[in-house]
PDB file as gemmi writes it, atoms N, CA and C in Angstrom:
CRYST1    1.000    1.000    1.000  90.00  90.00  90.00 P 1                      
ATOM      1  N   MET A   1     -20.607 -12.140  -3.437  1.00  0.00           N  
ATOM      2  CA  MET A   1     -19.250 -11.730  -3.708  1.00  0.00           C  
ATOM      3  C   MET A   1     -18.666 -12.539  -4.869  1.00  0.00           C  
ATOM      4  N   TYR A   2     -19.154 -13.714  -5.086  1.00  0.00           N  
ATOM      5  CA  TYR A   2     -18.640 -14.557  -6.151  1.00  0.00           C  
ATOM      6  C   TYR A   2     -19.263 -14.118  -7.466  1.00  0.00           C  
ATOM      7  N   ASN A   3     -18.450 -13.680  -8.407  1.00  0.00           N  
ATOM      8  CA  ASN A   3     -18.960 -13.187  -9.689  1.00  0.00           C  
ATOM      9  C   ASN A   3     -18.759 -14.255 -10.753  1.00  0.00           C  
ATOM     10  N   TYR A   4     -19.847 -14.719 -11.326  1.00  0.00           N  
ATOM     11  CA  TYR A   4     -19.761 -15.786 -12.314  1.00  0.00           C  
ATOM     12  C   TYR A   4     -19.366 -15.289 -13.695  1.00  0.00           C  
ATOM     13  N   ASN A   5     -19.296 -13.960 -13.894  1.00  0.00           N  
ATOM     14  CA  ASN A   5     -18.881 -13.417 -15.183  1.00  0.00           C  
ATOM     15  C   ASN A   5     -17.359 -13.392 -15.333  1.00  0.00           C  
ATOM     16  N   MET A   6     -16.635 -13.583 -14.243  1.00  0.00           N  
ATOM     17  CA  MET A   6     -15.184 -13.594 -14.290  1.00  0.00           C  
ATOM     18  C   MET A   6     -14.690 -15.026 -14.507  1.00  0.00           C  
ATOM     19  N   THR A   7     -13.464 -15.126 -15.018  1.00  0.00           N  
ATOM     20  CA  THR A   7     -12.861 -16.450 -15.145  1.00  0.00           C  
ATOM     21  C   THR A   7     -12.511 -16.965 -13.757  1.00  0.00           C  
ATOM     22  N   GLU A   8     -12.219 -18.224 -13.663  1.00  0.00           N  
ATOM     23  CA  GLU A   8     -11.863 -18.809 -12.371  1.00  0.00           C  
ATOM     24  C   GLU A   8     -10.604 -18.149 -11.808  1.00  0.00           C  
ATOM     25  N   PHE A   9      -9.632 -17.871 -12.681  1.00  0.00           N  
ATOM     26  CA  PHE A   9      -8.390 -17.230 -12.262  1.00  0.00           C  
ATOM     27  C   PHE A   9      -8.655 -15.823 -11.727  1.00  0.00           C  
ATOM     28  N   THR A  10      -9.409 -15.024 -12.502  1.00  0.00           N  
ATOM     29  CA  THR A  10      -9.717 -13.654 -12.098  1.00  0.00           C  
ATOM     30  C   THR A  10     -10.531 -13.641 -10.817  1.00  0.00           C  
ATOM     31  N   ASN A  11     -11.473 -14.543 -10.715  1.00  0.00           N  
ATOM     32  CA  ASN A  11     -12.293 -14.633  -9.522  1.00  0.00           C  
ATOM     33  C   ASN A  11     -11.438 -15.003  -8.304  1.00  0.00           C  
ATOM     34  N   GLY A  12     -10.470 -15.888  -8.482  1.00  0.00           N  
ATOM     35  CA  GLY A  12      -9.576 -16.270  -7.390  1.00  0.00           C  
ATOM     36  C   GLY A  12      -8.720 -15.113  -6.919  1.00  0.00           C  
ATOM     37  N   ILE A  13      -8.207 -14.343  -7.866  1.00  0.00           N  
ATOM     38  CA  ILE A  13      -7.392 -13.176  -7.501  1.00  0.00           C  
ATOM     39  C   ILE A  13      -8.238 -12.166  -6.756  1.00  0.00           C  
ATOM     40  N   PHE A  14      -9.435 -11.896  -7.266  1.00  0.00           N  
ATOM     41  CA  PHE A  14     -10.325 -10.954  -6.592  1.00  0.00           C  
ATOM     42  C   PHE A  14     -10.630 -11.422  -5.172  1.00  0.00           C  
ATOM     43  N   LYS A  15     -10.858 -12.716  -5.008  1.00  0.00           N  
ATOM     44  CA  LYS A  15     -11.172 -13.264  -3.691  1.00  0.00           C  
ATOM     45  C   LYS A  15     -10.004 -13.089  -2.730  1.00  0.00           C  
ATOM     46  N   VAL A  16      -8.778 -13.324  -3.207  1.00  0.00           N  
ATOM     47  CA  VAL A  16      -7.591 -13.153  -2.359  1.00  0.00           C  
ATOM     48  C   VAL A  16      -7.438 -11.691  -1.956  1.00  0.00           C  
ATOM     49  N   ILE A  17      -7.621 -10.787  -2.911  1.00  0.00           N  
ATOM     50  CA  ILE A  17      -7.465  -9.360  -2.615  1.00  0.00           C  
ATOM     51  C   ILE A  17      -8.543  -8.890  -1.646  1.00  0.00           C  
ATOM     52  N   ALA A  18      -9.754  -9.313  -1.866  1.00  0.00           N  
ATOM     53  CA  ALA A  18     -10.867  -8.821  -1.061  1.00  0.00           C  
ATOM     54  C   ALA A  18     -10.945  -9.446   0.324  1.00  0.00           C  
ATOM     55  N   THR A  19     -10.399 -10.645   0.505  1.00  0.00           N  
ATOM     56  CA  THR A  19     -10.612 -11.348   1.770  1.00  0.00           C  
ATOM     57  C   THR A  19      -9.365 -11.514   2.631  1.00  0.00           C  
ATOM     58  N   THR A  20      -8.213 -11.021   2.176  1.00  0.00           N  
ATOM     59  CA  THR A  20      -7.005 -11.173   2.994  1.00  0.00           C  
ATOM     60  C   THR A  20      -6.404  -9.816   3.314  1.00  0.00           C  
ATOM     61  N   SER A  21      -5.745  -9.736   4.454  1.00  0.00           N  
ATOM     62  CA  SER A  21      -5.064  -8.508   4.848  1.00  0.00           C  
ATOM     63  C   SER A  21      -3.947  -8.174   3.872  1.00  0.00           C  
ATOM     64  N   VAL A  22      -3.232  -9.183   3.425  1.00  0.00           N  
ATOM     65  CA  VAL A  22      -2.123  -8.949   2.497  1.00  0.00           C  
ATOM     66  C   VAL A  22      -2.638  -8.373   1.187  1.00  0.00           C  
ATOM     67  N   GLY A  23      -3.729  -8.914   0.679  1.00  0.00           N  
ATOM     68  CA  GLY A  23      -4.299  -8.406  -0.563  1.00  0.00           C  
ATOM     69  C   GLY A  23      -4.727  -6.961  -0.438  1.00  0.00           C  
ATOM     70  N   ARG A  24      -5.431  -6.645   0.640  1.00  0.00           N  
ATOM     71  CA  ARG A  24      -5.860  -5.266   0.856  1.00  0.00           C  
ATOM     72  C   ARG A  24      -4.664  -4.351   1.076  1.00  0.00           C  
ATOM     73  N   ALA A  25      -3.633  -4.831   1.776  1.00  0.00           N  
ATOM     74  CA  ALA A  25      -2.439  -4.016   1.998  1.00  0.00           C  
ATOM     75  C   ALA A  25      -1.720  -3.729   0.682  1.00  0.00           C  
ATOM     76  N   LEU A  26      -1.680  -4.700  -0.216  1.00  0.00           N  
ATOM     77  CA  LEU A  26      -1.054  -4.473  -1.516  1.00  0.00           C  
ATOM     78  C   LEU A  26      -1.814  -3.439  -2.335  1.00  0.00           C  
ATOM     79  N   VAL A  27      -3.131  -3.516  -2.318  1.00  0.00           N  
ATOM     80  CA  VAL A  27      -3.942  -2.522  -3.030  1.00  0.00           C  
ATOM     81  C   VAL A  27      -3.727  -1.139  -2.419  1.00  0.00           C  
ATOM     82  N   TYR A  28      -3.714  -1.058  -1.089  1.00  0.00           N  
ATOM     83  CA  TYR A  28      -3.473   0.213  -0.405  1.00  0.00           C  
ATOM     84  C   TYR A  28      -2.103   0.776  -0.775  1.00  0.00           C  
ATOM     85  N   THR A  29      -1.085  -0.068  -0.749  1.00  0.00           N  
ATOM     86  CA  THR A  29       0.272   0.381  -1.050  1.00  0.00           C  
ATOM     87  C   THR A  29       0.392   0.860  -2.489  1.00  0.00           C  
ATOM     88  N   LEU A  30      -0.188   0.127  -3.411  1.00  0.00           N  
ATOM     89  CA  LEU A  30      -0.168   0.543  -4.815  1.00  0.00           C  
ATOM     90  C   LEU A  30      -0.860   1.898  -4.981  1.00  0.00           C  
ATOM     91  N   GLY A  31      -2.005   2.058  -4.355  1.00  0.00           N  
ATOM     92  CA  GLY A  31      -2.702   3.349  -4.399  1.00  0.00           C  
ATOM     93  C   GLY A  31      -1.863   4.459  -3.784  1.00  0.00           C  
ATOM     94  N   HIS A  32      -1.199   4.165  -2.663  1.00  0.00           N  
ATOM     95  CA  HIS A  32      -0.348   5.141  -1.985  1.00  0.00           C  
ATOM     96  C   HIS A  32       0.787   5.587  -2.912  1.00  0.00           C  
ATOM     97  N   ILE A  33       1.403   4.644  -3.588  1.00  0.00           N  
ATOM     98  CA  ILE A  33       2.512   4.966  -4.491  1.00  0.00           C  
ATOM     99  C   ILE A  33       2.032   5.830  -5.657  1.00  0.00           C  
ATOM    100  N   ILE A  34       0.899   5.479  -6.246  1.00  0.00           N  
ATOM    101  CA  ILE A  34       0.372   6.260  -7.376  1.00  0.00           C  
ATOM    102  C   ILE A  34       0.001   7.671  -6.937  1.00  0.00           C  
ATOM    103  N   ILE A  35      -0.653   7.797  -5.786  1.00  0.00           N  
ATOM    104  CA  ILE A  35      -1.022   9.120  -5.282  1.00  0.00           C  
ATOM    105  C   ILE A  35       0.224   9.937  -4.970  1.00  0.00           C  
ATOM    106  N   ALA A  36       1.223   9.331  -4.327  1.00  0.00           N  
ATOM    107  CA  ALA A  36       2.452  10.052  -3.992  1.00  0.00           C  
ATOM    108  C   ALA A  36       3.181  10.507  -5.256  1.00  0.00           C  
ATOM    109  N   MET A  37       3.235   9.650  -6.268  1.00  0.00           N  
ATOM    110  CA  MET A  37       3.888  10.044  -7.529  1.00  0.00           C  
ATOM    111  C   MET A  37       3.181  11.241  -8.158  1.00  0.00           C  
ATOM    112  N   THR A  38       1.874  11.208  -8.160  1.00  0.00           N  
ATOM    113  CA  THR A  38       1.107  12.293  -8.762  1.00  0.00           C  
ATOM    114  C   THR A  38       1.290  13.597  -7.995  1.00  0.00           C  
ATOM    115  N   VAL A  39       1.222  13.529  -6.677  1.00  0.00           N  
ATOM    116  CA  VAL A  39       1.358  14.738  -5.858  1.00  0.00           C  
ATOM    117  C   VAL A  39       2.754  15.332  -5.988  1.00  0.00           C  
ATOM    118  N   VAL A  40       3.783  14.510  -5.862  1.00  0.00           N  
ATOM    119  CA  VAL A  40       5.159  15.013  -5.961  1.00  0.00           C  
ATOM    120  C   VAL A  40       5.420  15.587  -7.341  1.00  0.00           C  
ATOM    121  N   SER A  41       4.975  14.901  -8.359  1.00  0.00           N  
ATOM    122  CA  SER A  41       5.184  15.374  -9.727  1.00  0.00           C  
ATOM    123  C   SER A  41       4.460  16.697  -9.971  1.00  0.00           C  
ATOM    124  N   THR A  42       3.258  16.819  -9.467  1.00  0.00           N  
ATOM    125  CA  THR A  42       2.472  18.037  -9.670  1.00  0.00           C  
ATOM    126  C   THR A  42       3.028  19.222  -8.883  1.00  0.00           C  
ATOM    127  N   ILE A  43       3.354  19.002  -7.625  1.00  0.00           N  
ATOM    128  CA  ILE A  43       3.790  20.103  -6.770  1.00  0.00           C  
ATOM    129  C   ILE A  43       5.206  20.559  -7.100  1.00  0.00           C  
ATOM    130  N   THR A  44       6.102  19.627  -7.350  1.00  0.00           N  
ATOM    131  CA  THR A  44       7.510  19.993  -7.541  1.00  0.00           C  
ATOM    132  C   THR A  44       7.937  20.027  -8.995  1.00  0.00           C  
ATOM    133  N   ASP A  45       7.061  19.654  -9.904  1.00  0.00           N  
ATOM    134  CA  ASP A  45       7.380  19.566 -11.324  1.00  0.00           C  
ATOM    135  C   ASP A  45       8.522  18.578 -11.589  1.00  0.00           C  
ATOM    136  N   ALA A  46       8.603  17.563 -10.722  1.00  0.00           N  
ATOM    137  CA  ALA A  46       9.619  16.522 -10.886  1.00  0.00           C  
ATOM    138  C   ALA A  46       9.169  15.549 -11.976  1.00  0.00           C  
ATOM    139  N   SER A  47      10.132  14.828 -12.523  1.00  0.00           N  
ATOM    140  CA  SER A  47       9.792  13.796 -13.497  1.00  0.00           C  
ATOM    141  C   SER A  47       9.096  12.646 -12.776  1.00  0.00           C  
ATOM    142  N   PHE A  48       8.417  11.784 -13.530  1.00  0.00           N  
ATOM    143  CA  PHE A  48       7.759  10.639 -12.893  1.00  0.00           C  
ATOM    144  C   PHE A  48       8.775   9.683 -12.291  1.00  0.00           C  
ATOM    145  N   PHE A  49      10.004   9.639 -12.835  1.00  0.00           N  
ATOM    146  CA  PHE A  49      11.057   8.805 -12.247  1.00  0.00           C  
ATOM    147  C   PHE A  49      11.424   9.330 -10.864  1.00  0.00           C  
ATOM    148  N   GLU A  50      11.670  10.638 -10.764  1.00  0.00           N  
ATOM    149  CA  GLU A  50      12.008  11.234  -9.467  1.00  0.00           C  
ATOM    150  C   GLU A  50      10.842  11.102  -8.492  1.00  0.00           C  
ATOM    151  N   ALA A  51       9.647  11.357  -8.989  1.00  0.00           N  
ATOM    152  CA  ALA A  51       8.468  11.215  -8.137  1.00  0.00           C  
ATOM    153  C   ALA A  51       8.293   9.760  -7.704  1.00  0.00           C  
ATOM    154  N   GLY A  52       8.621   8.829  -8.598  1.00  0.00           N  
ATOM    155  CA  GLY A  52       8.526   7.414  -8.273  1.00  0.00           C  
ATOM    156  C   GLY A  52       9.488   7.015  -7.170  1.00  0.00           C  
ATOM    157  N   LEU A  53      10.693   7.592  -7.184  1.00  0.00           N  
ATOM    158  CA  LEU A  53      11.653   7.301  -6.113  1.00  0.00           C  
ATOM    159  C   LEU A  53      11.112   7.752  -4.772  1.00  0.00           C  
ATOM    160  N   VAL A  54      10.556   8.959  -4.731  1.00  0.00           N  
ATOM    161  CA  VAL A  54       9.960   9.452  -3.492  1.00  0.00           C  
ATOM    162  C   VAL A  54       8.797   8.561  -3.084  1.00  0.00           C  
ATOM    163  N   ALA A  55       8.004   8.166  -4.061  1.00  0.00           N  
ATOM    164  CA  ALA A  55       6.829   7.348  -3.771  1.00  0.00           C  
ATOM    165  C   ALA A  55       7.201   5.962  -3.252  1.00  0.00           C  
ATOM    166  N   LEU A  56       8.363   5.461  -3.577  1.00  0.00           N  
ATOM    167  CA  LEU A  56       8.798   4.160  -3.065  1.00  0.00           C  
ATOM    168  C   LEU A  56       9.532   4.287  -1.741  1.00  0.00           C  
ATOM    169  N   ILE A  57      10.329   5.331  -1.589  1.00  0.00           N  
ATOM    170  CA  ILE A  57      11.136   5.507  -0.381  1.00  0.00           C  
ATOM    171  C   ILE A  57      10.269   5.927   0.805  1.00  0.00           C  
ATOM    172  N   GLU A  58       9.370   6.869   0.601  1.00  0.00           N  
ATOM    173  CA  GLU A  58       8.552   7.395   1.694  1.00  0.00           C  
ATOM    174  C   GLU A  58       7.699   6.316   2.359  1.00  0.00           C  
ATOM    175  N   PRO A  59       6.988   5.460   1.609  1.00  0.00           N  
ATOM    176  CA  PRO A  59       6.230   4.402   2.290  1.00  0.00           C  
ATOM    177  C   PRO A  59       7.132   3.410   3.036  1.00  0.00           C  
ATOM    178  N   ALA A  60       8.327   3.164   2.530  1.00  0.00           N  
ATOM    179  CA  ALA A  60       9.252   2.261   3.228  1.00  0.00           C  
ATOM    180  C   ALA A  60       9.663   2.847   4.577  1.00  0.00           C  
ATOM    181  N   ILE A  61       9.934   4.150   4.601  1.00  0.00           N  
ATOM    182  CA  ILE A  61      10.284   4.814   5.861  1.00  0.00           C  
ATOM    183  C   ILE A  61       9.097   4.792   6.812  1.00  0.00           C  
ATOM    184  N   ASN A  62       7.897   5.060   6.283  1.00  0.00           N  
ATOM    185  CA  ASN A  62       6.700   4.995   7.123  1.00  0.00           C  
ATOM    186  C   ASN A  62       6.500   3.596   7.685  1.00  0.00           C  
ATOM    187  N   GLY A  63       6.790   2.579   6.890  1.00  0.00           N  
ATOM    188  CA  GLY A  63       6.658   1.202   7.363  1.00  0.00           C  
ATOM    189  C   GLY A  63       7.600   0.905   8.521  1.00  0.00           C  
ATOM    190  N   CYS A  64       8.829   1.401   8.428  1.00  0.00           N  
ATOM    191  CA  CYS A  64       9.796   1.218   9.527  1.00  0.00           C  
ATOM    192  C   CYS A  64       9.325   1.936  10.783  1.00  0.00           C  
ATOM    193  N   TRP A  65       8.816   3.160  10.620  1.00  0.00           N  
ATOM    194  CA  TRP A  65       8.302   3.921  11.754  1.00  0.00           C  
ATOM    195  C   TRP A  65       7.131   3.172  12.396  1.00  0.00           C  
ATOM    196  N   TYR A  66       6.224   2.658  11.577  1.00  0.00           N  
ATOM    197  CA  TYR A  66       5.075   1.928  12.103  1.00  0.00           C  
ATOM    198  C   TYR A  66       5.538   0.683  12.876  1.00  0.00           C  
ATOM    199  N   TYR A  67       6.520  -0.022  12.349  1.00  0.00           N  
ATOM    200  CA  TYR A  67       7.040  -1.211  13.024  1.00  0.00           C  
ATOM    201  C   TYR A  67       7.591  -0.838  14.406  1.00  0.00           C  
ATOM    202  N   CYS A  68       8.394   0.218  14.465  1.00  0.00           N  
ATOM    203  CA  CYS A  68       8.965   0.655  15.755  1.00  0.00           C  
ATOM    204  C   CYS A  68       7.863   1.077  16.725  1.00  0.00           C  
ATOM    205  N   LEU A  69       6.899   1.833  16.232  1.00  0.00           N  
ATOM    206  CA  LEU A  69       5.789   2.279  17.067  1.00  0.00           C  
ATOM    207  C   LEU A  69       4.984   1.092  17.580  1.00  0.00           C  
ATOM    208  N   ASP A  70       4.723   0.124  16.728  1.00  0.00           N  
ATOM    209  CA  ASP A  70       3.972  -1.064  17.122  1.00  0.00           C  
ATOM    210  C   ASP A  70       4.729  -1.859  18.177  1.00  0.00           C  
ATOM    211  N   LYS A  71       6.039  -1.990  18.001  1.00  0.00           N  
ATOM    212  CA  LYS A  71       6.848  -2.715  18.995  1.00  0.00           C  
ATOM    213  C   LYS A  71       6.807  -2.011  20.349  1.00  0.00           C  
ATOM    214  N   LEU A  72       6.922  -0.679  20.344  1.00  0.00           N  
ATOM    215  CA  LEU A  72       6.877   0.077  21.611  1.00  0.00           C  
ATOM    216  C   LEU A  72       5.507  -0.064  22.267  1.00  0.00           C  
ATOM    217  N   CYS A  73       4.455   0.042  21.483  1.00  0.00           N  
ATOM    218  CA  CYS A  73       3.110  -0.076  22.042  1.00  0.00           C  
ATOM    219  C   CYS A  73       2.835  -1.443  22.626  1.00  0.00           C  
ATOM    220  N   THR A  74       3.265  -2.500  21.920  1.00  0.00           N  
ATOM    221  CA  THR A  74       3.014  -3.841  22.441  1.00  0.00           C  
ATOM    222  C   THR A  74       3.873  -4.142  23.675  1.00  0.00           C  
ATOM    223  N   LYS A  75       4.979  -3.443  23.800  1.00  0.00           N  
ATOM    224  CA  LYS A  75       5.844  -3.669  24.961  1.00  0.00           C  
ATOM    225  C   LYS A  75       5.340  -2.913  26.193  1.00  0.00           C  
ATOM    226  N   TYR A  76       4.867  -1.663  25.995  1.00  0.00           N  
ATOM    227  CA  TYR A  76       4.545  -0.807  27.144  1.00  0.00           C  
ATOM    228  C   TYR A  76       3.062  -0.584  27.380  1.00  0.00           C  
ATOM    229  N   VAL A  77       2.215  -0.825  26.409  1.00  0.00           N  
ATOM    230  CA  VAL A  77       0.781  -0.587  26.586  1.00  0.00           C  
ATOM    231  C   VAL A  77       0.080  -1.937  26.738  1.00  0.00           C  
ATOM    232  N   ARG A  78      -0.611  -2.095  27.849  1.00  0.00           N  
ATOM    233  CA  ARG A  78      -1.340  -3.338  28.122  1.00  0.00           C  
ATOM    234  C   ARG A  78      -2.826  -3.043  28.128  1.00  0.00           C  
ATOM    235  N   PHE A  79      -3.600  -3.877  27.458  1.00  0.00           N  
ATOM    236  CA  PHE A  79      -5.058  -3.709  27.434  1.00  0.00           C  
ATOM    237  C   PHE A  79      -5.706  -4.797  28.235  1.00  0.00           C  
TER     238      PHE A  79                                                      
END                                                                             
């Protein structure tokens, strides 16, 4: 996993992204935003600014829903 062709800085960033939940979540979120912008812009013929607003707002709402769902599950579901 350690690539000697990269600089120490680049290698450190890659290591953080590849080995931490936060790094992977950031990559996932960035991909989600780009995909949402492209889909909204293509389907609705919206500008990239308008599509960008949807792409930022929708994941935030999903995050709130996930938080509520996780809280309910941890409170009522026992494994």
